[in-house]
C-alpha positions as CSV (number, residue, x, y, z in Angstrom):
1,M,12.7,35.9,18.3
2,P,15.9,34.9,16.4
3,D,16.9,31.3,16.6
4,K,20.2,31.1,18.5
5,D,21.0,27.8,16.8
6,H,20.5,29.2,13.4
7,I,23.9,29.5,11.6
8,K,23.9,32.3,9.1
9,S,26.9,31.1,7.2
10,V,25.3,27.8,6.5
11,E,22.2,29.6,5.3
12,K,24.3,31.7,3.0
13,C,25.9,28.6,1.5
14,F,22.5,27.2,0.6
15,V,21.5,30.6,-0.9
16,I,24.4,30.3,-3.3
17,I,23.5,26.7,-4.1
18,D,19.9,27.7,-4.8
19,C,21.3,30.6,-6.9
20,L,23.1,28.2,-9.2
21,H,20.1,26.0,-9.4
22,A,17.7,28.9,-10.2
23,G,20.0,30.2,-12.9
24,R,20.4,26.7,-14.4
25,R,23.8,27.8,-15.8
26,L,27.4,28.4,-14.9
27,M,27.9,31.7,-13.1
28,T,30.8,34.0,-12.4
29,L,31.7,35.4,-8.9
30,D,30.3,38.8,-10.0
31,E,27.0,37.2,-11.1
32,I,26.6,35.2,-7.9
33,T,27.4,38.4,-5.9
34,Q,24.8,40.3,-7.7
35,A,22.2,37.5,-7.5
36,T,22.6,36.9,-3.7
37,G,23.2,40.5,-2.6
38,Y,26.2,39.4,-0.5
39,K,29.5,41.2,-0.5
40,K,32.0,39.9,-3.0
41,T,34.5,38.9,-0.3
42,T,31.7,36.9,1.5
43,C,30.7,35.1,-1.7
44,F,34.4,34.3,-2.5
45,R,35.0,32.8,1.0
46,L,31.7,30.8,0.8
47,L,32.5,29.5,-2.7
48,K,36.0,28.5,-1.7
49,T,34.6,26.5,1.2
50,L,32.0,24.9,-1.1
51,R,34.7,24.1,-3.6
52,N,36.9,22.5,-0.9
53,L,33.9,20.3,0.0
54,G,33.2,19.3,-3.6
55,I,29.8,21.0,-3.5
56,V,30.7,23.4,-6.3
57,E,33.5,23.6,-8.8
58,L,35.2,26.4,-10.7
59,S,36.0,26.1,-14.4
60,P,39.6,27.3,-14.9
61,A,38.8,28.3,-18.5
62,T,35.7,30.4,-17.9
63,K,36.0,31.3,-14.2
64,K,32.4,30.2,-13.8
65,Y,31.0,28.1,-10.9
66,Q,28.7,25.1,-11.2
67,Y,27.6,22.2,-9.1
68,G,30.3,19.8,-8.0
69,P,30.4,16.0,-8.0
70,R,29.8,15.6,-4.3
71,L,26.5,17.4,-4.5
72,A,25.5,15.1,-7.4
73,V,26.3,12.1,-5.2
74,I,24.3,13.5,-2.3
75,G,21.3,14.2,-4.5
76,L,21.3,10.8,-6.2
77,T,21.6,9.1,-2.8
78,A,18.7,11.1,-1.4
79,L,16.6,10.3,-4.4
80,K,17.4,6.6,-4.2
81,N,16.4,6.6,-0.5
82,M,13.2,8.5,-1.2
83,N,12.3,6.0,-3.9
84,L,13.0,3.2,-1.5
85,R,10.8,4.6,1.2
86,N,7.9,5.3,-1.1
87,T,8.2,1.9,-2.7
88,A,8.4,0.0,0.6
89,L,5.9,1.9,2.7
90,P,2.7,0.1,1.6
91,I,4.3,-3.3,2.0
92,L,5.7,-2.4,5.5
93,Q,2.4,-1.0,6.6
94,R,0.6,-4.3,5.7
95,L,3.3,-6.2,7.5
96,R,2.8,-4.1,10.6
97,D,-0.9,-4.6,10.5
98,E,-0.5,-8.3,10.0
99,T,1.9,-8.9,12.9
100,G,1.0,-6.0,15.2
101,E,4.7,-5.4,15.7
102,T,7.0,-2.6,14.8
103,V,8.5,-2.7,11.2
104,N,11.6,-0.8,10.3
105,L,13.5,0.2,7.2
106,T,17.1,1.1,7.1
107,I,20.0,1.8,4.7
108,L,23.7,1.0,5.2
109,S,25.7,4.2,6.1
110,G,29.4,3.4,6.7
111,S,29.6,1.0,9.6
112,E,26.1,2.0,10.8
113,I,22.5,1.5,9.7
114,L,20.4,4.6,9.2
115,Y,16.7,4.5,9.9
116,V,14.6,5.9,7.0
117,E,11.2,4.5,8.1
118,R,9.7,3.1,11.3
119,I,6.1,2.0,11.5
120,M,5.4,1.5,15.2
121,S,3.2,-1.1,16.9
122,D,0.4,0.0,19.0
123,Y,2.1,-1.3,22.2
124,L,3.3,1.1,24.8
125,V,6.7,-0.5,25.1
126,N,9.0,0.2,22.1
127,V,12.7,0.8,21.7
128,N,13.6,4.5,21.6
129,V,14.7,4.8,18.0
130,N,13.5,7.4,15.5
131,I,13.8,8.0,11.8
132,G,17.3,9.5,11.2
133,D,18.9,7.6,14.1
134,R,21.8,5.3,13.5
135,L,22.9,2.0,15.1
136,P,26.1,0.0,14.8
137,V,25.9,-2.8,12.2
138,H,27.3,-5.5,14.4
139,C,24.5,-5.5,17.0
140,A,21.5,-4.9,14.7
141,S,19.7,-7.5,12.6
142,M,19.4,-5.1,9.7
143,G,23.1,-4.3,9.8
144,K,24.2,-7.9,9.9
145,V,21.9,-8.9,7.1
146,V,23.3,-6.2,4.7
147,L,26.9,-7.1,5.7
148,A,26.2,-10.7,4.8
149,Y,25.6,-9.8,1.1
150,L,28.3,-7.2,0.5
151,P,31.2,-7.7,-1.9
152,E,34.3,-9.0,0.0
153,D,36.3,-5.8,-0.4
154,R,33.6,-3.5,0.9
155,L,32.8,-5.9,3.7
156,E,36.5,-5.9,4.7
157,T,36.5,-2.1,4.8
158,I,33.5,-2.0,7.1
159,L,34.8,-4.8,9.4
160,S,38.1,-3.0,9.9
161,S,36.2,0.1,11.2
162,I,33.9,-1.6,13.7
163,S,34.7,-1.1,17.3
164,F,32.5,-4.0,18.5
165,E,31.0,-2.1,21.4
166,K,29.3,-4.4,23.8
167,K,25.6,-3.4,24.4
168,T,24.4,-6.5,26.2
169,D,25.7,-9.9,27.2
170,N,24.5,-11.2,23.8
171,T,26.3,-8.6,21.7
172,I,28.8,-9.9,19.1
173,I,32.2,-8.5,20.2
174,S,34.7,-10.0,17.9
175,R,35.4,-10.0,14.1
176,S,35.6,-13.8,13.9
177,A,32.2,-14.2,15.6
178,L,30.6,-11.7,13.3
179,I,32.1,-13.4,10.2
180,G,30.8,-16.7,11.4
181,E,27.3,-15.3,11.8
182,L,27.4,-13.7,8.4
183,E,28.0,-17.1,6.9
184,Q,24.9,-18.5,8.7
185,I,22.8,-15.5,7.5
186,R,23.7,-16.1,3.9
187,S,22.6,-19.8,4.2
188,K,19.3,-18.8,5.8
189,G,18.5,-15.6,3.9
190,Y,17.7,-13.6,7.1
191,A,19.4,-12.3,10.3
192,I,18.1,-12.3,13.8
193,N,18.8,-10.1,16.8
194,D,18.5,-12.0,20.0
195,E,18.7,-9.3,22.7
196,E,22.1,-8.1,21.2
197,L,21.2,-4.4,21.2
198,E,18.9,-4.2,24.2
199,K,17.8,-6.7,26.8
200,G,14.3,-7.9,26.0
201,L,14.4,-6.8,22.3
202,R,14.3,-9.3,19.5
203,A,14.1,-8.8,15.7
204,V,14.4,-10.6,12.4
205,A,15.6,-8.9,9.2
206,A,16.0,-9.5,5.5
207,P,18.1,-7.7,2.9
208,I,16.8,-5.4,0.1
209,F,18.6,-5.5,-3.3
210,N,18.5,-2.9,-6.0
211,Y,18.6,-3.4,-9.8
212,T,22.3,-3.9,-9.8
213,G,22.1,-6.7,-7.2
214,E,23.5,-4.6,-4.5
215,A,22.3,-5.2,-0.9
216,F,21.9,-1.6,0.1
217,A,19.0,-1.6,2.6
218,A,17.1,-3.9,5.0
219,T,13.8,-4.3,6.7
220,N,12.9,-6.0,10.0
221,I,10.2,-6.9,12.4
222,A,11.0,-6.1,16.0
223,W,9.3,-7.2,19.2
224,T,9.9,-7.7,22.9
225,T,10.3,-10.9,24.8
226,A,7.6,-9.8,27.1
227,R,5.1,-10.2,24.2
228,H,6.7,-13.2,22.5
229,P,9.1,-15.1,24.8
230,E,9.0,-18.2,22.6
231,R,11.8,-18.7,20.1
232,R,9.5,-20.0,17.4
233,T,8.6,-16.3,16.7
234,F,11.9,-16.0,14.9
235,S,11.0,-18.5,12.3
236,E,7.4,-17.4,12.0
237,Y,8.4,-13.7,11.4
238,A,11.4,-14.7,9.2
239,T,9.1,-16.1,6.5
240,K,7.1,-12.8,6.5
241,I,10.0,-10.4,6.5
242,V,11.8,-12.3,3.7
243,A,8.7,-12.2,1.6
244,A,8.3,-8.5,2.2
245,A,11.9,-7.7,1.4
246,D,11.7,-9.8,-1.8
247,K,8.7,-7.7,-2.9
248,I,10.5,-4.5,-2.2
249,S,13.6,-5.7,-4.0
250,R,11.6,-6.7,-7.1
251,L,10.0,-3.2,-7.1
252,M,13.4,-1.7,-6.9
253,G,14.4,-3.5,-10.1
254,F,16.1,-6.6,-8.6
255,T,15.7,-9.8,-10.5
256,H,16.9,-13.2,-9.3
257,E,19.3,-15.1,-11.6
């Protein structure tokens, strides 16, 4: 049976993208039309849309199409994130086995964090978050810890876009309160989440740096107050998560000055 959610025009765009890749050369509209089997008017409209999005570009001199800058950025970002996950996975798995708690890996995406890996604990009670899900930076330990190490101009851009939605009574709901916490995070080297996202959920996170010194990702250990109601768990797990994040950072090419 045909999939009613399958959008043919999107599929056709990717056929054109694959066509440019398979040819490994610049191609004219006629060549793309012949290679795809689509009508010339269809190819023209699809290519115009892809051009407007920066996915492909047209050389005015040769009237040939090639990959655009936006596609290159998307590809490099995907490659970087894939390398991050592959590099971090063994370290995170050992950390999960050592603590028995859920260990997460995220990257910064606008004013949100994006989950790229999640190694679950064996306990039945776990927060309902999956790989590919996003959370606001202001109420997540991994979001706050990356913000703490961003350059001032980029931090300002993100701060101005945060709506400070209140999730629990502990959620940070003002710019000034968040800035104050970021200062504390920088002095400690890690961030905590004390039931700010969901009642009964705690976490401690550390930043991951790349070879340029950019804090672009974070990892954390998350647990419930039902299993560990004592506050000393924060400091116990902080040591472990900082050590794990440091190992990942060094494998990503980061060197301390």
